[in-house]
C-alpha positions as CSV (number, residue, x, y, z in Angstrom):
1,M,-16.9,11.8,-17.8
2,A,-19.1,10.1,-15.6
3,R,-19.4,12.1,-11.8
4,A,-18.8,10.1,-8.7
5,S,-21.6,8.8,-6.9
6,R,-22.6,9.9,-3.5
7,N,-21.9,6.6,-2.2
8,L,-18.4,7.0,-3.4
9,K,-17.6,10.6,-2.3
10,R,-18.9,9.3,1.4
11,L,-16.3,6.6,1.4
12,I,-13.5,8.8,0.4
13,E,-14.6,11.9,2.7
14,A,-14.7,9.0,5.3
15,L,-10.8,8.0,4.4
16,A,-9.0,10.9,3.6
17,P,-8.4,12.2,7.4
18,F,-6.4,8.4,7.6
19,W,-4.5,9.2,4.2
20,A,-3.3,12.5,6.1
21,A,-2.6,11.1,9.3
22,E,-0.6,8.1,7.5
23,A,1.5,11.0,5.6
24,R,1.9,12.5,9.0
25,V,3.8,9.6,10.3
26,V,6.0,9.6,7.5
27,R,6.8,13.2,7.5
28,A,7.4,13.0,11.1
29,Y,10.1,10.0,10.4
30,F,11.6,11.8,7.9
31,K,12.1,15.0,10.0
32,S,13.0,13.3,13.0
33,P,16.3,13.9,14.5
34,K,16.7,10.1,15.6
35,R,16.8,8.9,11.8
36,S,20.2,7.0,10.8
37,R,21.3,5.1,8.3
38,Q,20.2,2.1,10.6
39,S,16.6,3.3,11.0
40,D,16.9,3.9,7.0
41,L,17.9,0.3,6.3
42,L,14.8,-1.1,8.8
43,W,12.2,0.6,7.2
44,L,13.5,0.0,3.6
45,S,14.1,-3.8,4.3
46,R,10.4,-4.0,6.0
47,Q,9.2,-2.3,2.9
48,C,11.1,-4.9,1.0
49,R,9.2,-7.4,3.0
50,K,5.8,-5.9,2.3
51,E,6.1,-5.4,-1.5
52,F,7.7,-8.7,-2.0
53,W,6.0,-11.2,0.8
54,D,2.6,-9.1,2.1
55,G,-0.7,-10.5,-0.1
56,F,-3.9,-11.8,0.1
57,D,-2.9,-15.4,-1.2
58,V,-2.2,-17.3,2.0
59,A,-2.0,-20.5,0.1
60,N,0.8,-19.0,-2.7
61,P,2.7,-16.7,-0.3
62,G,5.1,-14.5,-2.3
63,L,4.8,-12.2,-5.5
64,F,5.6,-14.7,-8.0
65,I,4.1,-18.4,-6.9
66,G,0.2,-17.4,-6.9
67,P,0.3,-15.4,-10.2
68,L,2.2,-17.5,-12.1
69,R,0.5,-20.7,-11.1
70,K,-2.7,-18.9,-12.3
71,M,-0.9,-17.9,-15.5
72,L,0.0,-21.2,-16.3
73,N,-3.3,-22.5,-15.7
74,L,-5.1,-20.2,-17.9
75,A,-2.4,-20.2,-20.6
76,E,-4.5,-22.9,-22.6
77,K,-7.4,-20.9,-22.6
78,I,-6.1,-17.8,-23.7
79,D,-9.1,-16.3,-26.3
80,Q,-10.7,-19.4,-25.7
81,G,-12.9,-18.4,-22.9
82,V,-9.9,-16.3,-20.9
83,D,-9.7,-12.7,-22.4
84,R,-6.2,-12.0,-23.7
85,H,-6.1,-8.6,-21.9
86,E,-6.7,-10.3,-18.5
87,I,-3.6,-12.0,-19.2
88,L,-1.8,-9.0,-19.8
89,D,-2.9,-7.4,-17.1
90,M,-1.8,-10.0,-14.9
91,T,1.9,-9.7,-16.3
92,E,1.8,-6.1,-16.1
93,G,1.1,-6.1,-12.6
94,L,3.6,-8.3,-11.6
95,H,6.4,-6.6,-13.5
96,A,4.6,-3.4,-11.5
97,E,5.3,-5.4,-8.1
98,F,8.4,-6.5,-8.6
99,A,9.6,-3.1,-9.7
100,H,8.5,-2.0,-6.8
101,Y,10.5,-4.4,-4.5
102,C,13.2,-3.5,-6.8
103,A,13.0,0.1,-6.2
104,F,13.5,-0.2,-2.4
105,A,16.1,-2.8,-2.5
106,D,18.1,-0.8,-5.0
107,A,17.7,2.2,-2.2
108,Y,18.9,-0.3,0.7
109,D,21.9,-1.5,-1.2
110,A,22.9,2.0,-2.1
111,I,22.9,3.2,1.7
112,R,24.2,0.1,3.5
113,G,27.3,0.1,5.0
114,K,30.1,-2.7,5.0
115,G,28.8,-4.5,8.0
116,D,25.1,-4.5,6.8
117,P,23.8,-7.4,4.8
118,P,23.2,-7.2,1.2
119,I,19.0,-7.5,0.8
120,N,17.4,-10.7,-0.9
121,P,13.8,-11.9,-0.9
122,M,14.9,-15.1,1.2
123,M,16.5,-13.1,4.0
124,L,13.1,-11.1,4.1
125,R,11.2,-14.0,4.3
126,D,12.7,-15.6,7.1
127,V,12.6,-12.6,9.5
128,K,9.2,-12.1,10.9
129,S,7.3,-9.4,10.0
130,W,6.9,-6.8,12.8
131,P,3.7,-7.2,14.9
132,E,1.8,-4.3,13.8
133,N,2.2,-5.4,10.3
134,E,0.7,-8.9,11.4
135,A,-2.2,-7.6,13.1
136,L,-3.2,-5.4,10.0
137,G,-2.6,-8.5,7.8
138,E,-4.6,-10.5,10.4
139,L,-7.4,-7.8,10.3
140,R,-7.7,-8.1,6.5
141,A,-8.1,-11.7,6.4
142,G,-10.8,-11.8,8.9
143,H,-12.4,-9.2,6.9
144,M,-12.1,-11.2,3.8
145,R,-13.3,-14.6,5.6
146,A,-16.3,-12.7,7.3
147,H,-17.1,-10.8,4.2
148,G,-16.4,-12.2,1.3
149,D,-16.1,-9.7,-2.0
150,I,-16.7,-6.8,0.6
151,G,-13.7,-7.9,2.6
152,I,-11.4,-8.1,-0.2
153,R,-12.2,-4.8,-1.8
154,A,-11.6,-3.1,1.6
155,S,-8.6,-4.7,1.7
156,R,-7.4,-3.4,-2.0
157,L,-9.1,-0.1,-1.2
158,T,-6.8,0.5,1.7
159,E,-3.5,-1.1,0.1
160,G,-1.1,1.9,-0.2
161,G,-2.9,4.4,2.0
162,Y,-3.5,7.0,-0.8
163,C,0.4,6.3,-1.4
164,A,1.4,8.3,1.4
165,L,4.9,6.9,1.7
166,F,5.8,7.2,-1.5
167,S,4.4,10.9,-1.9
168,E,6.5,12.1,1.4
169,G,9.3,10.0,0.1
170,A,9.4,11.4,-3.3
171,K,9.6,15.5,-1.3
172,L,13.2,14.7,-0.1
173,K,15.4,17.1,-1.0
174,G,18.2,16.5,1.2
175,A,22.1,16.5,0.2
176,S,22.4,13.0,1.8
177,V,22.8,9.7,-0.5
178,A,19.9,8.5,1.7
179,D,17.4,11.2,0.7
180,R,18.6,10.9,-2.8
181,V,17.9,7.2,-3.2
182,V,14.7,7.3,-1.2
183,A,13.3,9.8,-3.2
184,R,14.6,8.0,-6.4
185,A,12.4,5.2,-5.4
186,C,9.3,6.9,-4.0
187,R,8.9,8.9,-7.2
188,S,9.8,5.8,-9.4
189,V,6.7,3.6,-7.3
190,Y,4.4,6.6,-7.1
191,D,3.1,7.6,-10.4
192,D,2.3,3.6,-10.8
193,E,0.5,3.2,-7.3
194,F,-1.1,6.2,-7.3
195,S,-2.8,5.7,-10.9
196,H,-3.1,2.0,-9.9
197,M,-5.2,3.2,-6.8
198,L,-7.3,5.6,-8.2
199,K,-8.4,3.1,-10.8
200,G,-9.4,1.0,-8.1
201,I,-11.4,3.7,-5.9
202,A,-13.2,4.7,-9.0
203,G,-14.0,1.4,-10.1
204,L,-16.0,0.7,-7.2
205,D,-18.9,2.9,-8.9
206,R,-18.9,-0.1,-11.6
207,E,-19.8,-2.7,-9.2
208,D,-23.2,-3.6,-8.5
209,L,-23.1,-2.6,-4.5
210,S,-26.1,-2.2,-2.2
211,Q,-26.8,0.2,0.3
212,A,-25.7,-1.7,2.7
213,D,-22.6,-3.0,1.1
214,W,-21.3,0.6,0.8
215,T,-21.6,0.9,4.6
216,L,-19.8,-2.0,5.1
217,L,-17.2,-1.2,3.0
218,K,-16.6,2.1,4.8
219,D,-16.5,0.6,8.1
220,L,-14.5,-2.3,7.0
221,A,-12.0,0.1,5.5
222,V,-11.9,2.7,8.5
223,E,-10.9,-0.1,10.6
224,Q,-8.2,-1.1,8.4
225,M,-7.0,2.4,8.2
226,R,-6.5,2.8,11.9
227,A,-4.6,-0.7,11.9
228,R,-2.3,0.9,9.1
229,L,-1.5,3.8,11.4
230,H,0.1,1.2,13.8
231,M,1.9,-0.4,11.1
232,R,3.2,2.3,9.6
233,N,4.4,4.4,12.8
234,A,5.9,0.8,13.6
235,Q,7.7,0.5,10.5
236,F,9.5,3.6,10.8
237,G,10.6,3.0,14.8
238,N,7.9,4.8,16.0
239,P,8.2,8.7,15.2
240,L,4.8,9.6,16.6
241,P,3.9,8.5,20.3
242,D,1.4,6.2,20.9
243,A,-1.2,8.9,22.5
244,E,-0.8,11.0,18.7
245,I,-1.6,7.8,17.1
246,E,-4.7,7.1,19.0
247,L,-5.9,10.6,18.3
248,L,-4.8,10.6,14.7
249,K,-7.3,7.3,14.8
250,Q,-10.2,9.4,15.4
251,G,-10.1,10.6,11.7
252,K,-10.0,14.0,13.0
253,S,-7.0,15.2,10.7
254,K,-7.4,17.6,7.9
255,P,-8.2,15.5,4.8
256,I,-6.1,15.0,1.6
257,A,-8.2,16.3,-1.1
258,F,-9.2,13.4,-3.4
259,N,-8.0,13.7,-7.3
260,Y,-11.1,13.4,-8.8
261,A,-10.2,14.4,-12.3
262,K,-7.0,11.9,-12.5
263,A,-9.6,9.5,-11.4
264,G,-11.5,10.4,-14.5
265,F,-14.7,11.9,-12.8
266,A,-16.1,15.2,-14.1
267,A,-15.8,18.2,-11.8
């Protein structure tokens, strides 16, 4: 196995404190005495919205439209200019992303009361996203417009935040129905998302990036991770005060240790 490059290690070192900060936000919510069934329904519905409607393809919003149109356009070219495994990756990715929506939608429906509406994608589409999530999306879109491929790489790199939500949710061991269904949803998503995230980070070493590219990628990713802290804190009803979020944005949290071995790198 190859060793991680110095540039990749520097990138990971820059992001690891922000991964830890996002995990702190999620832990604060799950431990908060203000947590309730309604607050759980709120963050779960917001996560479902992110899973189904958030993405990088503004022209084809939602989980299905863009990928299905692309697969239809490529169908007649399979093994005739288009590698069959490229299409396989697309179908597997579509299945995985919809499975993530289902996991959190199942959790939502398991804890909702008689007066709470059942969840569905169209309902989520018609409900405006929360401002901090919109701001993160606009920041990413701006980076992609201004910096092309590096902006796209930064957006993919910061998607998921080292799976902080899923890893913290999977640790819930309370006796309540909410804890059980949230933990089950997060566990079902975690392994898939974690492996996908690791491959994406490791794959950067196979890209032909200049030193200037690496520096720009780090700067864009850090800016996005700072915006993610506001997004995640607001998603959970602001369990941490704004002043603490501002401190966490300085990147001085004790960093999460990156799993180089699981990413396929030699020690």
